[in-house]
OpenMM code with the backbone's topology and positions (N, CA, C; nanometers):
from openmm import Vec3, app, unit

residues = "UNK UNK UNK UNK UNK UNK UNK UNK UNK UNK UNK UNK UNK UNK UNK UNK UNK UNK UNK UNK UNK UNK UNK UNK UNK UNK UNK UNK UNK UNK UNK UNK UNK UNK UNK UNK UNK UNK UNK UNK UNK UNK UNK UNK UNK UNK UNK UNK UNK UNK UNK UNK UNK UNK UNK UNK UNK UNK UNK UNK UNK UNK UNK UNK UNK UNK UNK UNK UNK UNK UNK UNK UNK UNK UNK UNK UNK UNK UNK UNK UNK UNK UNK UNK UNK UNK UNK UNK UNK UNK UNK UNK UNK UNK UNK UNK UNK UNK UNK UNK UNK UNK UNK UNK UNK UNK UNK UNK UNK UNK UNK UNK UNK UNK UNK UNK UNK UNK UNK UNK UNK UNK UNK UNK UNK UNK UNK UNK UNK UNK UNK UNK UNK UNK UNK UNK UNK UNK UNK UNK UNK UNK UNK UNK UNK UNK UNK UNK UNK UNK UNK UNK UNK UNK UNK UNK UNK UNK UNK UNK UNK UNK UNK UNK UNK UNK UNK UNK UNK UNK UNK".split()
positions = [
    Vec3(1.3851, -0.0941, 4.4787),
    Vec3(1.3391, -0.0250, 4.3890),
    Vec3(1.3201, -0.0887, 4.2664),
    Vec3(1.1927, -0.0968, 4.2034),
    Vec3(1.1565, -0.1686, 4.0937),
    Vec3(1.1421, -0.0547, 3.9656),
    Vec3(1.2222, -0.0914, 3.8694),
    Vec3(1.2286, -0.0060, 3.7617),
    Vec3(1.1665, -0.0743, 3.6389),
    Vec3(1.0810, -0.0198, 3.5741),
    Vec3(1.0266, -0.0523, 3.4357),
    Vec3(1.1028, 0.0202, 3.3339),
    Vec3(1.1649, -0.0463, 3.2418),
    Vec3(1.2313, 0.0320, 3.1208),
    Vec3(1.1509, -0.0170, 2.9911),
    Vec3(1.1191, 0.0915, 2.9068),
    Vec3(1.0376, 0.0696, 2.7983),
    Vec3(1.1021, 0.1346, 2.6543),
    Vec3(1.1000, 0.0383, 2.5657),
    Vec3(1.1311, 0.0793, 2.4302),
    Vec3(0.9970, 0.0863, 2.3646),
    Vec3(0.9388, 0.2057, 2.3567),
    Vec3(0.7957, 0.2146, 2.3136),
    Vec3(0.7837, 0.2316, 2.1470),
    Vec3(0.6919, 0.1509, 2.0947),
    Vec3(0.6575, 0.1612, 1.9653),
    Vec3(0.5003, 0.1253, 1.9606),
    Vec3(0.4460, 0.1850, 1.8491),
    Vec3(0.3035, 0.1537, 1.8442),
    Vec3(0.2650, 0.0278, 1.7912),
    Vec3(0.3769, -0.0502, 1.7333),
    Vec3(0.3568, -0.1853, 1.6806),
    Vec3(0.4239, -0.2986, 1.7765),
    Vec3(0.5408, -0.2670, 1.8335),
    Vec3(0.5917, -0.3620, 1.9053),
    Vec3(0.6859, -0.2854, 2.0187),
    Vec3(0.6426, -0.2948, 2.1403),
    Vec3(0.7028, -0.2212, 2.2608),
    Vec3(0.7733, -0.3334, 2.3398),
    Vec3(0.8938, -0.3044, 2.3580),
    Vec3(0.9871, -0.3869, 2.4463),
    Vec3(0.9884, -0.3320, 2.5959),
    Vec3(0.9857, -0.4279, 2.6932),
    Vec3(0.9849, -0.3864, 2.8280),
    Vec3(1.0845, -0.4637, 2.8991),
    Vec3(1.1356, -0.4248, 3.0153),
    Vec3(1.2104, -0.5007, 3.1121),
    Vec3(1.1874, -0.4297, 3.2562),
    Vec3(1.1993, -0.5296, 3.3419),
    Vec3(1.1771, -0.5043, 3.4794),
    Vec3(1.3134, -0.5310, 3.5581),
    Vec3(1.3619, -0.4251, 3.6286),
    Vec3(1.4828, -0.4424, 3.7151),
    Vec3(1.4444, -0.4262, 3.8540),
    Vec3(1.5067, -0.4939, 3.9495),
    Vec3(1.4840, -0.4864, 4.1008),
    Vec3(1.6377, -0.4351, 4.1238),
    Vec3(1.6491, -0.3073, 4.1589),
    Vec3(1.7832, -0.2471, 4.1671),
    Vec3(1.8621, -0.2835, 4.0385),
    Vec3(1.9658, -0.3641, 4.0412),
    Vec3(2.0512, -0.3791, 3.9177),
    Vec3(2.0261, -0.5142, 3.8672),
    Vec3(1.9397, -0.5889, 3.9224),
    Vec3(1.9089, -0.7188, 3.8742),
    Vec3(1.7898, -0.7247, 3.7757),
    Vec3(1.8160, -0.7850, 3.6546),
    Vec3(1.7046, -0.8104, 3.5609),
    Vec3(1.6140, -0.9265, 3.6075),
    Vec3(1.4910, -0.8788, 3.6198),
    Vec3(1.3880, -0.9801, 3.6813),
    Vec3(1.2929, -1.0412, 3.5745),
    Vec3(1.2617, -0.9528, 3.4844),
    Vec3(1.1781, -1.0056, 3.3604),
    Vec3(1.1739, -0.9096, 3.2365),
    Vec3(1.1258, -0.9569, 3.1288),
    Vec3(1.1324, -0.8748, 3.0112),
    Vec3(1.0311, -0.9164, 2.9101),
    Vec3(0.9877, -0.8557, 2.8084),
    Vec3(0.9063, -0.9002, 2.7199),
    Vec3(0.8777, -0.8141, 2.6077),
    Vec3(0.7861, -0.8271, 2.5232),
    Vec3(0.7497, -0.7479, 2.4036),
    Vec3(0.6043, -0.7604, 2.3796),
    Vec3(0.5291, -0.6357, 2.3741),
    Vec3(0.3928, -0.6294, 2.3385),
    Vec3(0.3793, -0.5897, 2.1925),
    Vec3(0.3000, -0.6548, 2.1211),
    Vec3(0.2525, -0.6364, 1.9921),
    Vec3(0.1303, -0.5935, 1.9655),
    Vec3(0.0953, -0.5154, 1.8605),
    Vec3(-0.0228, -0.4637, 1.8164),
    Vec3(-0.0354, -0.4738, 1.6822),
    Vec3(-0.1400, -0.5327, 1.6200),
    Vec3(-0.1308, -0.5403, 1.4768),
    Vec3(-0.2532, -0.4640, 1.4139),
    Vec3(-0.3213, -0.3967, 1.4795),
    Vec3(-0.4304, -0.3154, 1.4338),
    Vec3(-0.3991, -0.2037, 1.3126),
    Vec3(-0.4641, -0.1894, 1.2180),
    Vec3(-0.4363, -0.0885, 1.1138),
    Vec3(-0.4680, 0.0649, 1.1814),
    Vec3(-0.5382, 0.0631, 1.2888),
    Vec3(-0.5713, 0.1855, 1.3487),
    Vec3(-0.4925, 0.2325, 1.4612),
    Vec3(-0.4353, 0.3412, 1.4385),
    Vec3(-0.3131, 0.3889, 1.5267),
    Vec3(-0.3561, 0.3907, 1.6755),
    Vec3(-0.4788, 0.4456, 1.6981),
    Vec3(-0.5245, 0.4690, 1.8316),
    Vec3(-0.5552, 0.3381, 1.8979),
    Vec3(-0.6177, 0.2286, 1.8229),
    Vec3(-0.6189, 0.1159, 1.8961),
    Vec3(-0.4865, 0.0495, 1.9196),
    Vec3(-0.3871, 0.0587, 1.8476),
    Vec3(-0.2543, 0.0105, 1.8861),
    Vec3(-0.2091, 0.0865, 2.0018),
    Vec3(-0.2084, 0.2164, 2.0073),
    Vec3(-0.1779, 0.2982, 2.1298),
    Vec3(-0.2450, 0.2545, 2.2548),
    Vec3(-0.3749, 0.2366, 2.2428),
    Vec3(-0.4650, 0.1824, 2.3651),
    Vec3(-0.4034, 0.0513, 2.4158),
    Vec3(-0.3849, -0.0393, 2.3311),
    Vec3(-0.3272, -0.1629, 2.3690),
    Vec3(-0.2188, -0.1722, 2.4428),
    Vec3(-0.1024, -0.0902, 2.4012),
    Vec3(0.0268, -0.0586, 2.4350),
    Vec3(-0.0064, -0.0067, 2.5919),
    Vec3(-0.0765, 0.0976, 2.5940),
    Vec3(-0.1056, 0.1616, 2.7293),
    Vec3(-0.1606, 0.0564, 2.8294),
    Vec3(-0.2583, -0.0100, 2.7891),
    Vec3(-0.3269, -0.1119, 2.8644),
    Vec3(-0.2302, -0.2253, 2.9205),
    Vec3(-0.1360, -0.2694, 2.8199),
    Vec3(-0.0407, -0.3693, 2.8664),
    Vec3(0.0531, -0.3240, 2.9606),
    Vec3(0.1087, -0.1890, 2.9322),
    Vec3(0.2069, -0.1441, 3.0245),
    Vec3(0.1568, -0.1076, 3.1514),
    Vec3(0.0238, -0.0684, 3.1698),
    Vec3(-0.0408, -0.0563, 3.2849),
    Vec3(-0.0533, -0.1857, 3.3753),
    Vec3(-0.0772, -0.2964, 3.2992),
    Vec3(-0.0848, -0.4312, 3.3748),
    Vec3(0.0448, -0.4717, 3.4423),
    Vec3(0.1515, -0.4214, 3.3508),
    Vec3(0.2968, -0.4647, 3.3962),
    Vec3(0.3275, -0.3741, 3.5114),
    Vec3(0.2961, -0.2509, 3.5123),
    Vec3(0.3273, -0.1634, 3.6346),
    Vec3(0.2515, -0.2103, 3.7517),
    Vec3(0.1304, -0.2548, 3.7372),
    Vec3(0.0650, -0.3177, 3.8540),
    Vec3(0.1156, -0.4499, 3.9007),
    Vec3(0.1480, -0.5280, 3.8167),
    Vec3(0.1938, -0.6665, 3.8381),
    Vec3(0.3361, -0.6541, 3.9253),
    Vec3(0.4154, -0.5796, 3.8839),
    Vec3(0.5428, -0.5714, 3.9451),
    Vec3(0.5691, -0.4576, 4.0540),
    Vec3(0.4521, -0.3711, 4.0732),
    Vec3(0.4566, -0.2680, 4.1643),
    Vec3(0.5565, -0.1700, 4.1216),
    Vec3(0.5618, -0.1245, 4.0195),
    Vec3(0.6894, -0.0391, 3.9590),
    Vec3(0.7043, 0.0972, 4.0398),
    Vec3(0.8284, 0.1097, 4.0766),
    Vec3(0.8459, 0.2500, 4.1474),
    Vec3(0.8985, 0.3594, 4.0587),
    Vec3(0.9638, 0.3168, 3.9356),
    Vec3(1.0124, 0.4271, 3.8612),
    Vec3(1.0260, 0.3570, 3.7108),
    Vec3(1.0294, 0.4626, 3.6235),
    Vec3(1.0097, 0.4215, 3.4858),
    Vec3(1.1113, 0.4868, 3.3926),
    Vec3(1.1948, 0.4103, 3.3122),
    Vec3(1.2848, 0.4783, 3.2241),
    Vec3(1.2491, 0.4442, 3.0934),
    Vec3(1.2302, 0.5408, 2.9919),
    Vec3(1.1655, 0.5225, 2.8622),
    Vec3(1.2543, 0.5936, 2.7615),
    Vec3(1.2633, 0.5153, 2.6500),
    Vec3(1.3309, 0.5961, 2.5358),
    Vec3(1.2562, 0.7108, 2.4806),
    Vec3(1.3318, 0.8265, 2.4613),
    Vec3(1.2589, 0.9378, 2.4049),
    Vec3(1.2821, 0.9348, 2.2680),
    Vec3(1.1888, 0.9930, 2.1976),
    Vec3(1.1905, 1.0046, 2.0516),
    Vec3(1.2337, 1.1404, 1.9926),
    Vec3(1.3327, 1.1305, 1.9139),
    Vec3(1.3862, 1.2573, 1.8518),
    Vec3(1.3688, 1.2172, 1.6923),
    Vec3(1.3404, 1.3456, 1.6138),
    Vec3(1.3347, 1.3017, 1.4824),
    Vec3(1.4348, 1.2274, 1.4036),
    Vec3(1.5724, 1.2366, 1.4568),
    Vec3(1.6821, 1.1736, 1.3866),
    Vec3(1.6667, 1.0207, 1.4113),
    Vec3(1.5865, 0.9794, 1.5279),
    Vec3(1.5716, 0.8518, 1.5350),
    Vec3(1.4848, 0.7759, 1.4362),
    Vec3(1.3863, 0.8405, 1.4016),
    Vec3(1.2970, 0.7927, 1.2970),
    Vec3(1.3231, 0.8486, 1.1635),
    Vec3(1.4425, 0.8987, 1.1345),
    Vec3(1.4885, 0.9359, 1.0046),
    Vec3(1.4022, 1.0429, 0.9346),
    Vec3(1.3687, 1.1343, 1.0338),
    Vec3(1.2929, 1.2457, 1.0099),
    Vec3(1.1500, 1.2124, 0.9405),
    Vec3(1.0998, 1.1085, 0.9756),
    Vec3(0.9692, 1.0704, 0.9125),
    Vec3(0.8695, 1.1247, 1.0134),
    Vec3(0.8109, 1.2447, 0.9739),
    Vec3(0.7104, 1.3114, 1.0473),
    Vec3(0.5910, 1.2295, 1.0934),
    Vec3(0.5374, 1.1275, 1.0118),
    Vec3(0.4274, 1.0405, 1.0540),
    Vec3(0.4714, 0.9535, 1.1618),
    Vec3(0.5731, 0.8971, 1.1508),
    Vec3(0.6350, 0.7983, 1.2565),
    Vec3(0.6476, 0.8724, 1.3805),
    Vec3(0.7350, 0.9914, 1.3666),
    Vec3(0.7504, 1.0678, 1.4849),
    Vec3(0.6276, 1.1268, 1.5582),
    Vec3(0.5208, 1.1582, 1.4781),
    Vec3(0.3953, 1.1941, 1.5382),
    Vec3(0.3317, 1.0960, 1.6216),
    Vec3(0.3312, 0.9609, 1.5589),
    Vec3(0.2698, 0.8657, 1.6255),
    Vec3(0.3269, 0.8107, 1.7368),
    Vec3(0.4671, 0.8267, 1.7534),
    Vec3(0.5323, 0.7805, 1.8730),
    Vec3(0.5167, 0.8867, 1.9851),
    Vec3(0.5052, 1.0138, 1.9435),
    Vec3(0.4719, 1.1289, 2.0364),
    Vec3(0.3516, 1.1024, 2.1042),
    Vec3(0.2423, 1.0625, 2.0254),
    Vec3(0.1183, 1.0288, 2.0662),
    Vec3(0.1198, 0.9253, 2.1661),
    Vec3(0.2004, 0.8144, 2.1480),
    Vec3(0.1949, 0.7038, 2.2363),
    Vec3(0.2740, 0.7551, 2.3560),
    Vec3(0.3825, 0.8207, 2.3659),
    Vec3(0.4659, 0.8738, 2.4766),
    Vec3(0.3467, 0.9600, 2.5580),
    Vec3(0.2630, 1.0485, 2.5111),
    Vec3(0.1729, 1.1352, 2.5732),
    Vec3(0.0781, 1.0444, 2.6329),
    Vec3(0.0213, 0.9496, 2.5744),
    Vec3(-0.0908, 0.8485, 2.6499),
    Vec3(-0.0068, 0.7788, 2.7526),
    Vec3(0.1282, 0.7244, 2.7360),
    Vec3(0.1900, 0.6630, 2.8511),
    Vec3(0.2090, 0.7637, 2.9606),
    Vec3(0.2755, 0.8848, 2.9297),
    Vec3(0.2873, 0.9657, 3.0492),
    Vec3(0.1709, 1.0123, 3.1182),
    Vec3(0.0479, 1.0079, 3.0608),
    Vec3(-0.0654, 1.0240, 3.1194),
    Vec3(-0.1055, 0.8992, 3.2234),
    Vec3(-0.0848, 0.7846, 3.1716),
    Vec3(-0.0999, 0.6813, 3.2617),
    Vec3(-0.0028, 0.6743, 3.3859),
    Vec3(0.1182, 0.6998, 3.3441),
    Vec3(0.2308, 0.7094, 3.4653),
    Vec3(0.1744, 0.8244, 3.5728),
    Vec3(0.1254, 0.9205, 3.5067),
    Vec3(0.0819, 1.0377, 3.6099),
    Vec3(-0.0323, 0.9748, 3.6940),
    Vec3(-0.1095, 0.9113, 3.6520),
    Vec3(-0.2299, 0.8505, 3.7288),
    Vec3(-0.1641, 0.7743, 3.8604),
    Vec3(-0.0512, 0.7332, 3.8357),
    Vec3(0.0054, 0.6437, 3.9364),
    Vec3(0.1223, 0.7235, 4.0120),
    Vec3(0.1250, 0.8417, 3.9860),
    Vec3(0.2360, 0.9534, 4.0449),
    Vec3(0.3688, 0.8925, 4.0330),
    Vec3(0.3891, 0.8436, 3.8938),
    Vec3(0.5364, 0.7951, 3.8719),
    Vec3(0.5855, 0.8951, 3.7440),
    Vec3(0.6980, 0.9677, 3.7772),
    Vec3(0.7368, 1.0591, 3.6776),
    Vec3(0.8453, 0.9851, 3.5997),
    Vec3(0.8347, 0.9502, 3.4663),
    Vec3(0.9314, 0.8843, 3.3942),
    Vec3(1.0618, 0.9686, 3.3720),
    Vec3(1.1723, 0.8918, 3.3529),
    Vec3(1.2984, 0.9307, 3.3054),
    Vec3(1.3194, 0.9015, 3.1469),
    Vec3(1.3479, 1.0097, 3.0676),
    Vec3(1.3489, 0.9859, 2.9380),
    Vec3(1.4897, 0.9704, 2.8869),
    Vec3(1.5263, 0.8804, 2.8102),
    Vec3(1.6716, 0.8699, 2.7530),
    Vec3(1.6626, 0.8672, 2.5875),
    Vec3(1.7543, 0.9482, 2.5406),
    Vec3(1.7683, 0.9211, 2.3976),
    Vec3(1.8654, 0.8148, 2.3698),
    Vec3(1.8428, 0.7480, 2.2586),
    Vec3(1.9278, 0.6234, 2.2403),
    Vec3(2.0572, 0.6336, 2.2507),
    Vec3(2.1165, 0.7612, 2.2037),
    Vec3(2.2757, 0.7492, 2.2260),
    Vec3(2.3128, 0.7630, 2.3637),
    Vec3(2.2266, 0.8043, 2.4524),
    Vec3(2.2714, 0.8111, 2.5882),
    Vec3(2.2559, 0.6982, 2.6574),
    Vec3(2.1529, 0.5955, 2.6437),
    Vec3(2.1600, 0.4711, 2.6948),
    Vec3(2.2656, 0.3855, 2.6264),
    Vec3(2.2815, 0.3861, 2.4880),
    Vec3(2.3808, 0.3110, 2.4546),
    Vec3(2.5191, 0.3548, 2.4958),
    Vec3(2.5540, 0.4671, 2.5129),
    Vec3(2.6787, 0.5035, 2.5685),
    Vec3(2.7138, 0.4459, 2.7003),
    Vec3(2.6065, 0.4418, 2.7828),
    Vec3(2.6222, 0.3646, 2.9138),
    Vec3(2.6478, 0.2063, 2.8954),
    Vec3(2.6141, 0.1685, 2.7930),
    Vec3(2.6153, 0.0154, 2.7595),
    Vec3(2.7459, 0.0052, 2.6653),
    Vec3(2.8208, 0.0999, 2.6461),
    Vec3(2.9430, 0.0968, 2.5519),
    Vec3(2.9205, 0.0526, 2.4330),
    Vec3(2.8075, 0.0952, 2.3760),
    Vec3(2.7887, 0.0691, 2.2240),
    Vec3(2.7934, 0.2101, 2.1577),
    Vec3(2.8791, 0.1963, 2.0451),
    Vec3(2.9302, 0.3157, 1.9942),
    Vec3(2.8140, 0.3569, 1.8909),
    Vec3(2.7766, 0.5094, 1.9041),
    Vec3(2.6790, 0.5625, 1.8172),
    Vec3(2.7544, 0.6703, 1.7392),
    Vec3(2.6752, 0.7394, 1.6478),
    Vec3(2.7475, 0.8577, 1.5857),
    Vec3(2.7602, 0.8538, 1.4424),
    Vec3(2.8443, 0.9454, 1.4023),
    Vec3(2.8698, 0.9575, 1.2642),
    Vec3(2.9182, 0.8328, 1.1885),
    Vec3(2.8430, 0.7931, 1.0876),
    Vec3(2.8986, 0.6697, 1.0144),
    Vec3(2.8386, 0.5538, 1.0732),
    Vec3(2.7636, 0.5501, 1.1716),
    Vec3(2.6951, 0.4225, 1.2420),
    Vec3(2.5384, 0.4190, 1.2155),
    Vec3(2.5075, 0.3172, 1.1330),
    Vec3(2.3773, 0.3258, 1.0808),
    Vec3(2.2840, 0.2452, 1.1898),
    Vec3(2.1574, 0.2816, 1.2008),
    Vec3(2.0480, 0.2447, 1.2931),
    Vec3(2.0452, 0.1100, 1.2897),
    Vec3(2.0565, 0.0364, 1.1601),
    Vec3(2.0277, -0.0996, 1.1253),
    Vec3(2.1599, -0.1827, 1.1993),
    Vec3(2.2663, -0.1221, 1.2087),
    Vec3(2.3841, -0.1823, 1.2597),
    Vec3(2.3803, -0.1937, 1.4110),
    Vec3(2.2983, -0.0938, 1.4780),
    Vec3(2.2985, -0.0883, 1.6272),
    Vec3(2.2121, -0.2026, 1.6734),
    Vec3(2.1007, -0.2362, 1.6176),
    Vec3(2.0323, -0.3578, 1.6716),
    Vec3(2.0756, -0.4700, 1.7072),
    Vec3(2.1642, -0.5029, 1.6159),
    Vec3(2.2468, -0.6341, 1.6429),
    Vec3(2.3365, -0.6219, 1.7569),
    Vec3(2.3902, -0.5019, 1.7725),
    Vec3(2.4846, -0.4792, 1.8864),
    Vec3(2.4206, -0.4786, 2.0229),
    Vec3(2.2916, -0.4274, 2.0274),
    Vec3(2.2086, -0.4250, 2.1417),
    Vec3(2.1714, -0.5724, 2.1823),
    Vec3(2.1437, -0.6549, 2.0977),
    Vec3(2.1109, -0.7949, 2.1192),
    Vec3(2.2370, -0.8718, 2.1657),
    Vec3(2.3508, -0.8377, 2.1148),
    Vec3(2.4792, -0.8903, 2.1484),
    Vec3(2.5193, -0.8523, 2.2828),
    Vec3(2.4886, -0.7260, 2.3229),
    Vec3(2.5219, -0.6752, 2.4563),
    Vec3(2.4260, -0.7587, 2.5592),
    Vec3(2.3105, -0.7750, 2.5385),
    Vec3(2.2282, -0.8339, 2.6328),
    Vec3(2.2620, -0.9801, 2.6515),
    Vec3(2.3106, -1.0371, 2.5161),
    Vec3(2.3579, -1.1887, 2.5183),
    Vec3(2.4758, -1.2007, 2.6155),
    Vec3(2.5771, -1.1018, 2.5916),
    Vec3(2.6799, -1.0906, 2.6770),
    Vec3(2.6754, -1.0662, 2.8256),
    Vec3(2.5844, -0.9811, 2.8546),
    Vec3(2.5772, -0.9527, 3.0130),
    Vec3(2.4638, -1.0364, 3.0749),
    Vec3(2.3679, -1.0891, 3.0090),
    Vec3(2.2644, -1.1658, 3.0710),
    Vec3(2.2396, -1.3060, 3.0389),
    Vec3(2.3098, -1.3393, 2.9357),
    Vec3(2.3112, -1.4706, 2.8823),
    Vec3(2.1794, -1.5227, 2.8069),
    Vec3(2.1079, -1.4299, 2.7732),
    Vec3(1.9766, -1.4501, 2.7072),
    Vec3(1.9601, -1.3998, 2.5678),
    Vec3(1.8590, -1.4665, 2.4799),
    Vec3(1.8544, -1.4364, 2.3508),
    Vec3(1.7213, -1.3566, 2.3463),
    Vec3(1.7118, -1.2267, 2.2738),
    Vec3(1.6073, -1.1577, 2.2835),
    Vec3(1.5765, -1.1011, 2.1288),
    Vec3(1.4549, -1.0430, 2.1167),
    Vec3(1.4550, -0.9664, 1.9920),
    Vec3(1.5101, -0.8265, 2.0180),
    Vec3(1.5106, -0.7281, 1.9128),
    Vec3(1.5718, -0.6074, 1.9237),
    Vec3(1.4789, -0.5286, 2.0243),
    Vec3(1.3502, -0.5303, 2.0157),
    Vec3(1.2828, -0.4519, 2.1087),
    Vec3(1.3103, -0.4991, 2.2539),
    Vec3(1.3163, -0.6067, 2.2927),
    Vec3(1.3418, -0.6537, 2.4208),
    Vec3(1.4876, -0.6055, 2.4640),
    Vec3(1.5731, -0.6182, 2.3826),
    Vec3(1.7095, -0.5916, 2.3770),
    Vec3(1.7144, -0.4434, 2.4322),
    Vec3(1.6716, -0.3666, 2.3419),
    Vec3(1.6584, -0.2220, 2.3814),
    Vec3(1.6119, -0.1734, 2.5100),
    Vec3(1.4910, -0.2477, 2.5551),
    Vec3(1.4338, -0.2103, 2.6785),
    Vec3(1.5254, -0.2675, 2.7835),
    Vec3(1.6006, -0.3776, 2.7684),
    Vec3(1.7009, -0.4344, 2.8842),
    Vec3(1.7956, -0.3313, 2.8781),
    Vec3(1.8681, -0.2848, 2.7756),
    Vec3(1.9723, -0.1984, 2.7676),
    Vec3(1.9172, -0.0496, 2.8258),
    Vec3(1.8133, -0.0029, 2.8184),
    Vec3(1.7652, 0.1231, 2.8643),
    Vec3(1.7551, 0.0979, 3.0164),
    Vec3(1.7036, -0.0080, 3.0665),
    Vec3(1.6870, -0.0509, 3.2158),
    Vec3(1.8324, -0.0555, 3.2702),
    Vec3(1.9243, -0.1239, 3.2032),
    Vec3(2.0688, -0.1421, 3.2596),
    Vec3(2.1223, -0.0056, 3.2782),
    Vec3(2.1167, 0.0657, 3.1641),
    Vec3(2.1793, 0.1992, 3.1725),
    Vec3(2.1290, 0.2969, 3.2908),
    Vec3(1.9851, 0.2882, 3.3069),
    Vec3(1.9066, 0.3599, 3.4167),
    Vec3(1.9622, 0.3163, 3.5515),
    Vec3(1.9625, 0.1907, 3.5724),
    Vec3(1.9984, 0.1369, 3.7113),
    Vec3(2.1479, 0.1557, 3.7367),
    Vec3(2.2233, 0.1822, 3.6373),
    Vec3(2.3687, 0.1831, 3.6507),
    Vec3(2.4364, 0.0488, 3.6731),
    Vec3(2.3916, -0.0148, 3.5662),
    Vec3(2.4400, -0.1815, 3.5652),
    Vec3(2.5918, -0.1592, 3.5493),
    Vec3(2.6474, -0.2680, 3.5881),
    Vec3(2.8138, -0.2934, 3.5783),
    Vec3(2.8294, -0.3842, 3.4802),
    Vec3(2.9042, -0.3351, 3.3714),
    Vec3(2.9335, -0.4297, 3.2490),
    Vec3(3.0247, -0.5454, 3.2926),
    Vec3(2.9909, -0.6609, 3.2622),
    Vec3(3.0721, -0.7687, 3.2919),
    Vec3(3.1556, -0.7839, 3.1649),
    Vec3(3.2902, -0.7963, 3.1952),
    Vec3(3.3904, -0.8028, 3.0993),
    Vec3(3.4071, -0.9624, 3.0445),
    Vec3(3.4288, -0.9688, 2.9280),
    Vec3(3.4390, -1.1122, 2.8875),
    Vec3(3.5433, -1.1849, 2.9552),
    Vec3(3.5134, -1.3132, 2.9863),
    Vec3(3.6107, -1.3992, 3.0613),
    Vec3(3.7149, -1.4298, 2.9671),
    Vec3(3.8440, -1.4349, 3.0099),
    Vec3(3.9540, -1.4769, 2.9329),
    Vec3(4.0043, -1.6181, 2.9806),
    Vec3(4.0032, -1.7018, 2.8951),
    Vec3(4.0512, -1.8471, 2.9345),
    Vec3(4.1683, -1.8593, 2.8620),
    Vec3(4.2893, -1.9057, 2.9269),
    Vec3(4.4112, -1.9307, 2.8576),
    Vec3(4.4299, -2.0725, 2.8576),
    Vec3(4.4581, -2.1318, 2.7323),
    Vec3(4.4769, -2.2696, 2.7271),
    Vec3(4.5822, -2.2965, 2.6104),
    Vec3(4.6897, -2.3688, 2.6483),
    Vec3(4.8069, -2.3908, 2.5576),
    Vec3(4.8582, -2.2597, 2.4782),
    Vec3(4.8685, -2.1592, 2.5630),
    Vec3(4.9282, -2.0346, 2.4986),
    Vec3(4.8117, -1.9620, 2.4142),
    Vec3(4.6919, -1.9917, 2.3967),
    Vec3(4.6032, -1.9300, 2.3422),
    Vec3(4.4911, -1.8489, 2.4341),
    Vec3(4.4383, -1.7293, 2.3977),
    Vec3(4.3405, -1.6895, 2.4809),
    Vec3(4.2151, -1.6933, 2.4081),
    Vec3(4.1109, -1.7341, 2.4864),
    Vec3(3.9729, -1.7528, 2.4355),
    Vec3(3.8798, -1.6451, 2.5227),
    Vec3(3.7890, -1.5707, 2.4370),
    Vec3(3.7091, -1.4629, 2.5111),
    Vec3(3.5730, -1.5132, 2.4752),
] * unit.nanometer
topology = app.Topology()
chain = topology.addChain("A")
for resn in residues:
    res = topology.addResidue(resn, chain)
    for name in ("N", "CA", "C"):
        topology.addAtom(name, app.Element.getBySymbol(name[0]), res)
């Protein structure tokens, strides 16, 4: 089962590919046009190429809620437009996406969210999680897409290795 996980944005979209529970590939699509619909079309075109290249069976994508964009109506609307265009593209391939709010996929990755936790503090935690689980350095969009995929496929968290030496523990 090939899964595409997406952290969609109109300027920088992170993506990851999982084969069952194994991370196979990941990347980031960027668009710099000042025209919102040009950026959306670029994102949809690039995601379509990824779907075709990897013969994707299922898609996990982060859902957008007003709280995630600090109630900024303009950003919320742009992201919902992008989601709509993506869902239309998925429908052409008869793939029904599964949507996750950020708190749901982060919970499965044991990344604490909620009261008193700022969005800006979560991005470094996402990157750290990916580094600890997969041994790779990513940007925050790639890390989020990998975490979404990990949560969707039911990834098993690797606990840090404990090495004892001269009475000290190293993690």
